[in-house]
N, CA, C and O atoms as a GROMACS GRO file, in nm:
protein
  320
    1MET      N    1   1.654   2.385   1.313
    1MET     CA    2   1.547   2.416   1.209
    1MET      C    3   1.462   2.310   1.201
    1MET      O    4   1.340   2.327   1.202
    2ILE      N    5   1.533   2.161   1.189
    2ILE     CA    6   1.438   2.061   1.175
    2ILE      C    7   1.370   2.032   1.288
    2ILE      O    8   1.251   2.008   1.270
    3TYR      N    9   1.419   2.028   1.425
    3TYR     CA   10   1.331   2.018   1.534
    3TYR      C   11   1.237   2.164   1.558
    3TYR      O   12   1.167   2.167   1.660
    4PHE      N   13   1.235   2.247   1.494
    4PHE     CA   14   1.127   2.347   1.509
    4PHE      C   15   0.997   2.296   1.409
    4PHE      O   16   0.879   2.328   1.423
    5PHE      N   17   1.050   2.219   1.314
    5PHE     CA   18   0.928   2.166   1.200
    5PHE      C   19   0.868   2.039   1.256
    5PHE      O   20   0.751   2.013   1.228
    6ILE      N   21   0.936   1.962   1.330
    6ILE     CA   22   0.910   1.828   1.400
    6ILE      C   23   0.767   1.898   1.490
    6ILE      O   24   0.645   1.883   1.477
    7PHE      N   25   0.850   1.978   1.579
    7PHE     CA   26   0.769   2.033   1.710
    7PHE      C   27   0.618   2.064   1.650
    7PHE      O   28   0.511   2.014   1.683
    8ALA      N   29   0.660   2.197   1.518
    8ALA     CA   30   0.517   2.243   1.500
    8ALA      C   31   0.396   2.179   1.418
    8ALA      O   32   0.279   2.216   1.414
    9ALA      N   33   0.459   2.072   1.353
    9ALA     CA   34   0.358   1.995   1.303
    9ALA      C   35   0.305   1.889   1.424
    9ALA      O   36   0.189   1.847   1.420
   10ALA      N   37   0.393   1.852   1.526
   10ALA     CA   38   0.310   1.742   1.599
   10ALA      C   39   0.202   1.873   1.677
   10ALA      O   40   0.081   1.857   1.693
   11ALA      N   41   0.281   2.002   1.719
   11ALA     CA   42   0.166   2.072   1.773
   11ALA      C   43   0.036   2.096   1.771
   11ALA      O   44  -0.061   2.088   1.847
   12ILE      N   45   0.069   2.138   1.626
   12ILE     CA   46  -0.062   2.168   1.513
   12ILE      C   47  -0.137   2.033   1.534
   12ILE      O   48  -0.241   2.036   1.600
   13ARG      N   49  -0.095   1.922   1.487
   13ARG     CA   50  -0.173   1.821   1.504
   13ARG      C   51  -0.239   1.765   1.621
   13ARG      O   52  -0.337   1.692   1.607
   14VAL      N   53  -0.186   1.798   1.748
   14VAL     CA   54  -0.244   1.774   1.877
   14VAL      C   55  -0.358   1.884   1.890
   14VAL      O   56  -0.473   1.867   1.932
   15LEU      N   57  -0.297   2.003   1.844
   15LEU     CA   58  -0.417   2.101   1.903
   15LEU      C   59  -0.569   2.112   1.819
   15LEU      O   60  -0.680   2.154   1.851
   16SER      N   61  -0.522   2.063   1.717
   16SER     CA   62  -0.602   2.048   1.624
   16SER      C   63  -0.672   1.906   1.652
   16SER      O   64  -0.741   1.861   1.560
   17HIS      N   65  -0.663   1.844   1.750
   17HIS     CA   66  -0.731   1.707   1.753
   17HIS      C   67  -0.832   1.747   1.884
   17HIS      O   68  -0.953   1.725   1.895
   18LEU      N   69  -0.750   1.805   1.966
   18LEU     CA   70  -0.826   1.854   2.075
   18LEU      C   71  -0.900   1.970   2.064
   18LEU      O   72  -0.941   2.026   2.165
   19ASP      N   73  -0.927   2.023   1.923
   19ASP     CA   74  -0.994   2.122   1.910
   19ASP      C   75  -1.008   2.218   1.968
   19ASP      O   76  -1.115   2.261   2.010
   20LEU      N   77  -0.876   2.277   1.985
   20LEU     CA   78  -0.810   2.405   2.048
   20LEU      C   79  -0.787   2.520   1.911
   20LEU      O   80  -0.795   2.643   1.919
   21ILE      N   81  -0.760   2.448   1.803
   21ILE     CA   82  -0.757   2.534   1.689
   21ILE      C   83  -0.863   2.442   1.574
   21ILE      O   84  -0.885   2.321   1.580
   22PRO      N   85  -0.918   2.539   1.469
   22PRO     CA   86  -1.028   2.442   1.387
   22PRO      C   87  -0.948   2.365   1.290
   22PRO      O   88  -0.830   2.383   1.258
   23ASN      N   89  -1.024   2.285   1.254
   23ASN     CA   90  -0.985   2.177   1.161
   23ASN      C   91  -0.964   2.244   1.005
   23ASN      O   92  -1.068   2.246   0.940
   24LEU      N   93  -0.868   2.286   0.951
   24LEU     CA   94  -0.888   2.328   0.848
   24LEU      C   95  -0.856   2.260   0.709
   24LEU      O   96  -0.742   2.239   0.669
   25PRO      N   97  -0.973   2.227   0.638
   25PRO     CA   98  -0.985   2.160   0.517
   25PRO      C   99  -0.885   2.155   0.410
   25PRO      O  100  -0.858   2.255   0.343
   26ASN      N  101  -0.829   2.042   0.392
   26ASN     CA  102  -0.726   2.008   0.303
   26ASN      C  103  -0.576   2.058   0.375
   26ASN      O  104  -0.481   2.056   0.297
   27PHE      N  105  -0.551   2.092   0.486
   27PHE     CA  106  -0.433   2.114   0.568
   27PHE      C  107  -0.377   2.022   0.650
   27PHE      O  108  -0.424   1.984   0.758
   28ALA      N  109  -0.255   1.978   0.590
   28ALA     CA  110  -0.203   1.884   0.684
   28ALA      C  111  -0.041   1.895   0.657
   28ALA      O  112   0.027   1.844   0.568
   29PRO      N  113  -0.007   1.974   0.758
   29PRO     CA  114   0.117   1.979   0.776
   29PRO      C  115   0.238   1.843   0.788
   29PRO      O  116   0.352   1.828   0.744
   30ILE      N  117   0.179   1.790   0.839
   30ILE     CA  118   0.278   1.636   0.836
   30ILE      C  119   0.250   1.597   0.670
   30ILE      O  120   0.358   1.587   0.611
   31ALA      N  121   0.185   1.583   0.622
   31ALA     CA  122   0.194   1.545   0.487
   31ALA      C  123   0.296   1.628   0.411
   31ALA      O  124   0.388   1.577   0.347
   32ALA      N  125   0.270   1.785   0.424
   32ALA     CA  126   0.370   1.867   0.374
   32ALA      C  127   0.499   1.888   0.415
   32ALA      O  128   0.581   1.957   0.355
   33MET      N  129   0.519   1.821   0.527
   33MET     CA  130   0.649   1.794   0.579
   33MET      C  131   0.726   1.675   0.514
   33MET      O  132   0.849   1.683   0.502
   34ALA      N  133   0.647   1.549   0.467
   34ALA     CA  134   0.696   1.422   0.380
   34ALA      C  135   0.700   1.477   0.269
   34ALA      O  136   0.798   1.439   0.205
   35LEU      N  137   0.629   1.561   0.211
   35LEU     CA  138   0.620   1.578   0.045
   35LEU      C  139   0.761   1.666   0.034
   35LEU      O  140   0.863   1.611  -0.008
   36PHE      N  141   0.759   1.811   0.076
   36PHE     CA  142   0.844   1.862   0.094
   36PHE      C  143   0.997   1.816   0.130
   36PHE      O  144   1.090   1.863   0.064
   37GLY      N  145   1.018   1.741   0.218
   37GLY     CA  146   1.130   1.683   0.294
   37GLY      C  147   1.227   1.600   0.202
   37GLY      O  148   1.349   1.602   0.188
   38GLY      N  149   1.114   1.518   0.138
   38GLY     CA  150   1.194   1.437   0.022
   38GLY      C  151   1.265   1.524  -0.110
   38GLY      O  152   1.350   1.489  -0.193
   39THR      N  153   1.190   1.653  -0.089
   39THR     CA  154   1.277   1.730  -0.192
   39THR      C  155   1.388   1.784  -0.139
   39THR      O  156   1.498   1.776  -0.194
   40TYR      N  157   1.364   1.856  -0.004
   40TYR     CA  158   1.478   1.969   0.064
   40TYR      C  159   1.555   1.912   0.158
   40TYR      O  160   1.645   1.984   0.201
   41LEU      N  161   1.545   1.797   0.205
   41LEU     CA  162   1.606   1.741   0.306
   41LEU      C  163   1.728   1.617   0.242
   41LEU      O  164   1.721   1.577   0.126
   42ASN      N  165   1.819   1.576   0.324
   42ASN     CA  166   1.859   1.468   0.245
   42ASN      C  167   1.805   1.342   0.304
   42ASN      O  168   1.741   1.353   0.408
   43LYS      N  169   1.822   1.224   0.253
   43LYS     CA  170   1.714   1.112   0.262
   43LYS      C  171   1.707   1.029   0.382
   43LYS      O  172   1.627   0.935   0.393
   44LYS      N  173   1.800   1.067   0.485
   44LYS     CA  174   1.777   1.008   0.602
   44LYS      C  175   1.678   1.097   0.702
   44LYS      O  176   1.614   1.050   0.796
   45TYR      N  177   1.678   1.226   0.662
   45TYR     CA  178   1.592   1.319   0.743
   45TYR      C  179   1.472   1.329   0.675
   45TYR      O  180   1.374   1.332   0.749
   46ALA      N  181   1.453   1.335   0.562
   46ALA     CA  182   1.334   1.319   0.467
   46ALA      C  183   1.215   1.191   0.558
   46ALA      O  184   1.102   1.217   0.598
   47LEU      N  185   1.276   1.077   0.566
   47LEU     CA  186   1.203   0.965   0.598
   47LEU      C  187   1.195   1.008   0.760
   47LEU      O  188   1.080   0.986   0.798
   48ILE      N  189   1.262   1.052   0.846
   48ILE     CA  190   1.252   1.034   0.972
   48ILE      C  191   1.149   1.175   1.033
   48ILE      O  192   1.054   1.154   1.108
   49VAL      N  193   1.185   1.305   0.990
   49VAL     CA  194   1.113   1.397   1.006
   49VAL      C  195   0.953   1.392   1.029
   49VAL      O  196   0.903   1.420   1.138
   50PRO      N  197   0.879   1.352   0.917
   50PRO     CA  198   0.719   1.350   0.970
   50PRO      C  199   0.714   1.187   1.003
   50PRO      O  200   0.606   1.152   0.955
   51LEU      N  201   0.763   1.096   1.048
   51LEU     CA  202   0.726   0.990   1.114
   51LEU      C  203   0.778   1.022   1.255
   51LEU      O  204   0.699   0.973   1.336
   52LEU      N  205   0.874   1.083   1.313
   52LEU     CA  206   0.884   1.150   1.425
   52LEU      C  207   0.786   1.246   1.475
   52LEU      O  208   0.738   1.258   1.588
   53ALA      N  209   0.765   1.310   1.371
   53ALA     CA  210   0.600   1.449   1.452
   53ALA      C  211   0.512   1.332   1.443
   53ALA      O  212   0.474   1.305   1.557
   54MET      N  213   0.463   1.250   1.357
   54MET     CA  214   0.322   1.209   1.393
   54MET      C  215   0.364   1.105   1.516
   54MET      O  216   0.283   1.119   1.608
   55PHE      N  217   0.461   1.010   1.546
   55PHE     CA  218   0.479   0.962   1.666
   55PHE      C  219   0.465   1.048   1.796
   55PHE      O  220   0.408   1.018   1.901
   56LEU      N  221   0.526   1.151   1.765
   56LEU     CA  222   0.508   1.266   1.883
   56LEU      C  223   0.379   1.317   1.958
   56LEU      O  224   0.348   1.345   2.074
   57ALA      N  225   0.299   1.314   1.798
   57ALA     CA  226   0.155   1.368   1.828
   57ALA      C  227   0.109   1.281   1.876
   57ALA      O  228   0.050   1.305   1.981
   58ASP      N  229   0.109   1.155   1.832
   58ASP     CA  230   0.025   0.982   1.895
   58ASP      C  231   0.052   0.987   2.004
   58ASP      O  232  -0.039   0.947   2.077
   59LEU      N  233   0.165   1.029   2.066
   59LEU     CA  234   0.197   1.004   2.206
   59LEU      C  235   0.108   1.066   2.318
   59LEU      O  236   0.088   1.020   2.430
   60PHE      N  237   0.061   1.176   2.264
   60PHE     CA  238  -0.045   1.253   2.315
   60PHE      C  239  -0.200   1.228   2.291
   60PHE      O  240  -0.282   1.224   2.383
   61ILE      N  241  -0.228   1.213   2.161
   61ILE     CA  242  -0.358   1.164   2.070
   61ILE      C  243  -0.385   1.036   2.155
   61ILE      O  244  -0.483   1.020   2.227
   62GLY      N  245  -0.281   0.944   2.134
   62GLY     CA  246  -0.340   0.832   2.168
   62GLY      C  247  -0.300   0.748   2.072
   62GLY      O  248  -0.302   0.796   1.959
   63PHE      N  249  -0.257   0.618   2.086
   63PHE     CA  250  -0.230   0.516   1.938
   63PHE      C  251  -0.376   0.454   1.951
   63PHE      O  252  -0.451   0.452   2.048
   64TYR      N  253  -0.397   0.383   1.764
   64TYR     CA  254  -0.516   0.330   1.742
   64TYR      C  255  -0.445   0.235   1.724
   64TYR      O  256  -0.332   0.208   1.766
   65THR      N  257  -0.553   0.153   1.624
   65THR     CA  258  -0.551   0.024   1.577
   65THR      C  259  -0.394  -0.021   1.504
   65THR      O  260  -0.347   0.060   1.424
   66PRO      N  261  -0.327  -0.133   1.529
   66PRO     CA  262  -0.194  -0.134   1.465
   66PRO      C  263  -0.211  -0.138   1.320
   66PRO      O  264  -0.144  -0.058   1.255
   67ALA      N  265  -0.280  -0.208   1.266
   67ALA     CA  266  -0.329  -0.210   1.140
   67ALA      C  267  -0.346  -0.063   1.051
   67ALA      O  268  -0.318  -0.048   0.932
   68VAL      N  269  -0.391   0.023   1.130
   68VAL     CA  270  -0.409   0.144   1.079
   68VAL      C  271  -0.337   0.215   1.058
   68VAL      O  272  -0.321   0.287   0.960
   69MET      N  273  -0.230   0.194   1.240
   69MET     CA  274  -0.126   0.286   1.231
   69MET      C  275  -0.006   0.267   1.108
   69MET      O  276   0.063   0.357   1.060
   70VAL      N  277  -0.004   0.120   1.072
   70VAL     CA  278   0.133   0.062   0.990
   70VAL      C  279   0.080   0.141   0.862
   70VAL      O  280   0.163   0.222   0.821
   71SER      N  281  -0.052   0.135   0.783
   71SER     CA  282  -0.082   0.214   0.688
   71SER      C  283  -0.073   0.346   0.689
   71SER      O  284  -0.068   0.407   0.582
   72VAL      N  285  -0.069   0.406   0.804
   72VAL     CA  286  -0.071   0.566   0.800
   72VAL      C  287   0.074   0.596   0.806
   72VAL      O  288   0.112   0.678   0.722
   73TYR      N  289   0.153   0.553   0.875
   73TYR     CA  290   0.283   0.578   0.881
   73TYR      C  291   0.342   0.525   0.778
   73TYR      O  292   0.438   0.580   0.725
   74GLY      N  293   0.284   0.390   0.729
   74GLY     CA  294   0.386   0.365   0.611
   74GLY      C  295   0.370   0.460   0.475
   74GLY      O  296   0.462   0.486   0.397
   75SER      N  297   0.234   0.505   0.464
   75SER     CA  298   0.168   0.625   0.379
   75SER      C  299   0.305   0.754   0.363
   75SER      O  300   0.375   0.796   0.271
   76PHE      N  301   0.290   0.779   0.511
   76PHE     CA  302   0.406   0.902   0.499
   76PHE      C  303   0.564   0.826   0.458
   76PHE      O  304   0.638   0.875   0.373
   77PHE      N  305   0.592   0.717   0.522
   77PHE     CA  306   0.738   0.693   0.436
   77PHE      C  307   0.719   0.687   0.278
   77PHE      O  308   0.806   0.733   0.204
   78VAL      N  309   0.635   0.644   0.241
   78VAL     CA  310   0.639   0.636   0.086
   78VAL      C  311   0.655   0.762   0.044
   78VAL      O  312   0.748   0.788  -0.034
   79ILE      N  313   0.558   0.873   0.093
   79ILE     CA  314   0.527   1.011   0.072
   79ILE      C  315   0.683   1.044   0.075
   79ILE      O  316   0.726   1.076  -0.036
   80GLY      N  317   0.771   1.041   0.171
   80GLY     CA  318   0.830   1.118   0.173
   80GLY      C  319   0.982   1.029   0.095
   80GLY      O  320   1.087   1.091   0.076
   0.00000   0.00000   0.00000
């Protein structure tokens, strides 16, 4: 089930970036995974799952400046 959530969140992020699905306001599946993963998953998976989904999506979307990436990935780590 965890693999499904990683794939689904990464796919939604990539499809949204490519404008194949509309950007829904205030809808961030990876942030939801980080928030609720901290509650429902054990600690190891709660931190790995959202970061892995972000990384997989960034492989397709493209990486950006390292300072921004550290702050974005760090914020998801703190949420988890």
